[in-house]
N, C-alpha and C positions, 0 to 999 in steps of 0.2 A: 407099897412099891411106886415107882414114878418112872414116867419116860419122858417127863417133859422139863423147862427149865425151873430149876430151885434158885434160892439165893447161894449163888459160889461162893464156899466161906472164904478162900483166899482173895480173891478179890473184892470181897466186899471189905476186909480188914483195909486196903488199901482206899475205900471209900470214906470208910471214917474219919480219913485223915484228910482227903482232898477231894472234891466235886469232882474233875476230872482227871484223864490218866496221863495232864503234862504235868500234875504237881503244884505243892503250894507254891513254888517263886515263880511261875507262869502265872499263877491265877493273881497273885498278889498285883504282878508288873501291867496285867490286863483288867486290874478294877480299880487303878488309879483315878479313870474317869469320874468314880465316885466322888472324888475330893475336888471333882470342879463344881460339883451341886453343893458342895457345902463352903467353900472359900469366896464364890461369889454373890453371897447374900442374897441371891433370889433374882438377880437382872439377868446373869448370863448362865443361869442352871439348864437351862434349856438345849443349849450347845451339847452338853454330855447326852441328852437321849437322842439326839440327832445324830450326833458320831457313833454311837452305839447302834441305831437302827440302819446305819449305812455300813458298819463294819458286817454287822450279824444279818444284813438285808432282811430287814424286818420293818414294815411301815410303820406299823402300830407305834412301835416307840418314837419312829418322826413324828407321826401326828402327835401323840403324848409332849414331845419337843416344842412343837407349834403351839401346844396350848399352855405350857410352861413360860411361853414367850410373852406372853401378854402382858405384864411390866411392864417389861423393854419396848413394844409398842407403845405403852400409854406416855411411856416418857419421851420417847422421839416426837410422837403426834402431839400433845399436851405442853410437856415441859414446864416450866414453873411460872408460865401464865395462865394455868388453870386455876379454875376457882379453887377455895382452900378446901370445901368437903370433896370434892371431886380428886384433889391430892391426897386427904386422908384415906379414902376409901381405895385411890390406889397404892397407897403405902400398904394397908391391910391387906390386900390382895396381893401384891407381892410376898409378905411375909407368912400368908397362909401356903402360898402355891410352895414357896421356898419350903416350906418345913412337909408338905406333901412329898414334894420331890425327892427330898433327901430319903424318905422312906421308902418311896416309889423304887427309888434306885438301889436302895440292899435287896427288895424284894425281885427286882429282876435280874440282879447279879450272876444268880445261879442258872438261869437259862440264858442269858448272855455267853457265859464261860462254856455252857455243853454246846451249843450254837456255833459259835468260833471254833471250838473243837473241829466240830462235824466241817465244818467247813475246809479249815486248812486240811484237814484227812482229804477231803475232794480235791482241793488244789492240788495235792502232793501226789495221787491219783493221776491227774491229767498231766500234769508235769511228766510223771514217768510214762506215760503213754507218749507223749509228746517224744519224749529222746527216745524210747524204740521205734517211732516210727521215722524217724531222723538216722538210726541206726540203719534199719533196715535199706533207706533210700541210698546210703553213702557206703553201704558194704561193712561198717565197722564192726558187727557182732562177729563176723567170720574171721577179723583180725584180732579180735578180743579172744575168740578162742583158739587161735594159733600160740597167744604166747601165755595161756593160763592153764592151769592144770586143778583137778578136782582133789579136793580135799578128802582123803578117805573116812569113811564113816566106821566109827570103832564097831565091830560084832559084838556079839552078847547073845546068852541064852535067853530064848524068847519065854516070857511068861505067860500064864493064861489070861486072856480077857473079861473082864467082869460082865456077866450076863446082864442082859436086856432089862430086867427085871430090876436088879440094884438100882437102888437108890441115887440120885446125881448129886445130893448134897453128901453122903458117905462115899461117892467115888470122888470128892473136889475135883472138878472140870475145871481146874484152871492152869495156865501154863505153868510150867516147872522152871523156875529159875536153871539156866544153865549153870555147868559147872565147867571147870577149864576145860576140857576137851571141846564142848559144845559150844564154849565162846568162840574159839576158834572155828570151828565151822560155820554158825551164824555172824561172823564178823561184828560180834558186838561187845560193848566192854561193859553193861552193866544188863543186870535183870528187867530193868523197866524198858530197855529197848527191844529184847526181845520179845516181852508182853505184848508191847505197841507196834512190832512187825506184822501182826496180824492183819493190819489194814492196809500196809505198803510196801512192807519188804517182805520177801521170801526167804525164810532161813532153810537153805537147800545147800546140798554139796554141787547139782549140777541140773539144769533144766533143761525139758526137751519141749518147747512150745512150739505147736504145730500153727504155722501161718493163717489166719481166718481165709474161708474160700472166697469171699467177695471184700473188697476194700473199698472203702468211702474215702473221700475229702471229706465229709463233712464231719466236723468233731463228735456229735451226739452220734452217729453211725459209726462212726470209728470206736467212740469209747464202749456201746454196746458191743461191738465186734469183739472187743478185748479185755472188758473189765466187768461187765454184768451178770449176774448169775446165770449158769447155762439154762435152767428151765426158762428165762424169758429172754435171752439173748439168740437162743437157735431157731426158736419159732420165726421170731420176728425177723430177725436176716434172712431166713430161709422165702420170705414172701417175696424176695425181690428176683429169685429164679423162675416164680409163675409167671406164665403169659397170658393164659385163658383169662378173662375175668371173671368168668364163673366158676372157674376153681380158686381164682385170687380172692376173689369175697367170700367164699365159703372158707377159705382157711385163714382169713383178716378175722373172721368172728371166733374161729377154735382158739386164735391165737389171744383174743380177749378175754376170751375164758379162761384161759391158762394164766393169763396175768392176775386175775381174779383168781384163780385157786393159790397161786404162789402167796399172793399177798396174805392172804387167809391162811394159809397153812402154817406162815410163817409167824402169823398172829398169834395161834391156837399154842403155837410152841414157845412163845414168850408169855403166856398167860403162867403166872405162878399158883402153883395148887391151892393155896390158901384162896386165892381168886377166883378159883373157877364157878363156884355157884355164885358169886356176885357178876359173871359175864352174865349169867341167866343164857346160857348155850347147853342146850339138850341135843348131843350128836344123833338121838334117834328123829327128832325134830326135820332134821335139816339132812340125814341121810338115807333114812327109812323107804322113800320111793326115788333115790336118786337127786343128788344136790344140782342147783340151777344157779346161774350166773347171779341171778338176785338173791340167792341166800347165801353165798359167797361174799357180795356185798354187805348183807346184814352182819354176817360174822366179822366181817373188819369192823365193822361199823361199833358193834356191841365189845369188840375188844377195845376198839379205842378209848370208850369211855372208863375203862379199867386201865387202861395204859396213862390217864391225865395225872394218876399218882406214882407213877413210874417216874420220877424226877431224876433218879440216876441211871435211867436205860434210854441211851440216847436214838437205838434204834426205835425202839418202843414208842419215842418222842415222835421220831421221825413218822411213823405211819399214823399215828394219831394228827400230826400237824398238814396229812396230806388232805384232811376233811373229805373224806369219803361220800359222806352224807350230805354234802354242801353243794347245792347247787344254783345259789345265787348270782355267782357270772359264768358265762355261757362258756370261756375258755377256761374254767379251773377243771383241776383234777374230778371233782365228782360228777359234773357236768358230762364231761367227758364219758367217764364211765358209766352213767344213765344212759347216756344216747347210745353206747355200744351195747348195753343190755338190751334196751327197747330193740336196735336191729338186730340181735341175735335169736330174742322172742319172734320177732317179725317173720323173720328166714324160717325159724322151727314149725310156724304153723300157717306159712304160705302167703304171709301177707305182704313180704318186702317184693323189690322191682322183680320183675318177670321178662322184659325184653332186654335183648344183650345192651342197649344204649343207657338204659335205667340202670343196669349192674353196674357197668363200667362207670358209671357218675356215682351211684352211691361208696362205689370201691374206693374212690379217691377220697371221700368224706370219709370212711372209714381210716382208711390210712393216715391222716392227717390227724386224727383223733389217738389213735393209738401210737404215733409220735408223739403227741402230748402228754400221754400217759407216761411214756417209757422215761421222757424228758422228766417228768416228776416224780417218778422213780431211781433217780440218778443216785440217791444218796443208798442204796443197794450196792452200789461199787466200794463202800467203805467197809462190807461186813462179809471175807471171803467163806463160800460155801466149799467145805471139802467132806469127802469120803474116804475114812480109815478103811486102807487097804492090806496095813500088818503093822508089825511094831517090834522091835529090838529093845533089849534092856541094855539101859546106858553101862559102858563099861566103867567109868565114874561118875558117882552120882548115884541117886538114890531114883531117879527117874528114869522115862522111856523114850524111845526114839521113834513117834508115830509116823507109817510110810504110809501119806493121802495122797491123792488126787483131788488136783484144784478144779473145781466145776464152775470155772467161771470163763466166759469170754462165749463164741458163738460154735466153735468146732469140737466137736466128740472127740477127739485125740487130746486129751486131758493132761495138762503137765503134772508130773511127778512133783512130789515134796517131802522134805525128812524135818518134821517138827519136831524139838525136845519139849515133852510131857510131865507133867506128874503122875501120870499112871496108864496104863492098856485102856482102850476103850474097845466097843463092841466092833467087830470087823465086818465091813459091808454097811456100816449107817451112815449118814449124811449130818453135819454141824457145820450151824454159823459160829464163824470166829467173832465173837465179840469183843476182841483185843483182851484189855485187862480185866475186864466181867467176865473172862473165862470162854467156853463153849456151850451151843445150845444145842441141843440134839432134836432132829426135825421129826424123828420117829413117835408116834405111828404116821404123821400127817403127811411125810414125804419120804419115799424109800425109794432103792435102787432095786431093779430083778432083769434077769435075763427072759426078755419077751418070747411066749410059746410062738408067735404067729412070724414075726420078724429074724428071730435069733438075734437079735442085738439088745447089748444090756440098756433098759430105758430109764427113766426118771418117773414116779408114778404119784397120785394123790389121789386122796379116797374120793371116789365117785360116788358110791351106795354102800349101804350097810344093810346086809339079811342076818338079821338077831335069830330068826327062829333057824336056819343052817349055821349060823357061825361061821360068816364068811363077808370079807369087805370086798368089793370090787373095785380096784384099780385101774386108775386111765392114765396112759402116758402123756406127758407134756409134750414129747416127740412128734408122734404120729398118732394120737388117740387111741393106741391099742388096751386093751381093756386084760386083766387076769384079776384071779383070785387070790385073798391070803386071809387065812384064818388068824396068823399070827397077831394082822393087822386090828383082827375083829376084837381078838382077847385083850388087847393093849386099849381099845376104843371102848372096851364094857367098862375096864377099870378107870378109865379116863371119866365116863359119863357117871359111875358110880361115886367117884370125888366129888361131880360137879351138883349132883341134886342136893335138895335142901334138908340141912341134919334134923332129925325128928327128935322131939326131948324124950 
């Protein structure tokens, strides 16, 4: 049995044909730059690498372009007046770099296409956010509601959802291509658009979106409030309402821990079953006495090593690209995370700031680091987090219509969605929508429960694991409340068994 992400069968069939979800035509169009490296005979091939470096926002390709520009610079500075031996050396160097650049171009093509696709997703999300902001300012949403009527959803007999223990490979967690009725509902003319809609378009009849409590004019703040996963957005945005520096500093450090817990939980969910042993992650090692922020960083680091081979998983590559272990640059994601962990440990062991002035000063620094980390996690907006509430069998076609809550933005009044899917999924579970590559379940690493303290539904991550009693202590992202779960403990034991080295 498996509770984690497997190779999603239907989505993988598409990946055998194309690298991205855009299709072969799009990939061919955005691969024409390779022809420039071939046709320019080594003199202007460097322009192609500068071009893709700028398009994909990758400095490494720009630096490679500068390296390949050596023959061009040589011809400018020396020209035909150079000694014969130097001219021969320049020609040899030009031919060598020309051949190397052609090979390099074909190697870099796949990464470039994946990065370009992710950037276009992010740009589309930003444009959608801007449109919603303008609609709120000018009242266009109200006028649209007055002139539009919702499309009715076909009712059907409800079928039984699969058990959590069912293999995801058997469950085929890929988006169901819509029937004619579903096509009208999602306003899409092709199955590909329905599959791609996970990152940008909501296939629903009517959504009731609650406006964020706090509205900021800063682009990052607005994006966090509207498009970031709820476990990240809620805590970060709640900081704006805290006045006392002592309370603010304590809550900032808890938000930093939540950020690491979210990233670590998602990383564990993305690890394929056959790679669990390779990851070197033993749940008992991290959760036996309670997990720490440093442990979460180590989990993400170990998963990132495995993600190096996940060339067809943009989210895994994005987590790896965050370089959580790299601390070379002061403003890098890894350096900010390390500083936040150090501040959290100092606070826990009474080594942190004491007087009010010191606390206020430390709070400003921590807030700045939190903001940089949130900016580095902007890729998370392309992968909606959903909770399956219920489902109906489609009247036409063989699929079902999942009734979900969209766990995005900072407001706990989650918008409702209805998503055509291949089959029913366990009620109450959280899933990451990876678009054409299917849905990744987050159980047992992230779950929702009704808190016994505040009586509100909260989102929880694993904080400790008592193997003797067979329970896992779960901590909520929202308020830090804790609850125990025997079901999570059982699933964690199964995950740990598959991660142990096999004995001959």
